[in-house]
C-alpha positions, 0 to 999 in steps of 0.5 A: 660464298657473297662477297670477297674478303675485302668487302665482308664487313667484320664481325665480332664472335660472340663466343670471342666477346664472351671469352673476353669478358670473362677475362677482364671480370678476371681483373677485379679483385672477389670480395673488393669494395671500395670504402665510401669515406668522402664526408665522413669524420672518424671519432678519433677517440685513442691512439689506434682510432687515430692510426687507422683514421690517418692512414685510410686519409693517406688512402684517399684520393680528395682532401681532408680537412685537419683540426689541430688541438689548438683549434686551427684547421688545414685542409689539403691532400695527404700524400705522405705519413710516416708512422713512429712508435708513438703519435708524438713520433709520426707525422702525417705529410699533406700539401695545403689547398691554398698553398704548394707549400708541404705541411707536416703535422705531429699525429699527437697535434690532431684534434678532428679529421674531416674527409672533406673533399671530393673522391676523385677516384670514387666510381672510377675503377677499371671494373667501371671503365669495363662495364662502359666499354662494354655498354657502348659496344653493346650499343653498336659505337666503333671506335670506343674511347673511354677517356677519364674526366677532368678532375676539376 
C-alpha cells in the first residue's frame, strides 16, 4: 500500500459519479420543454386566445408590451392576473418598465400583446445548470461554483 490516508489524493469513484448524474437527471420532468415566447406576438382573435396569451404572459419572465384598444402602449412585467367570468371582469397587473407604480388593465381593453423583453429564465433551467456542472467537473475544475448571471 503506498501512502497514508493523509497523503492520498481524493479520487472520485466513477460509479458513484454515474449514479449522481443519473439521480440528477430525475430532477427534470420528462417531456417538459420551456416554451420560447420571446418575440412572439399572439393573435388575440377571440376570448379564449386572449385568456391563453395572458396566462402565458403571466408565466413569462420578461417584459411584454400591451397595446390598449385606445392605441396607448404599456411595456412592463406582468406580476398578477385575476380572471373573471368575462374579459371585462378579468385584469392583468403589471409594473410598467418606466415606473414603479402598479397598473391594472382589463383584458377587454387589450387589443394586442407582444413578448418584447428578454426572457431572463431562458436557458437557465436546473437541467442546464447540472450540464454546466458536469462539463466543468469533466474538465478537471475544482471548487466548482456556478453562479447566476446578472439580469442587467
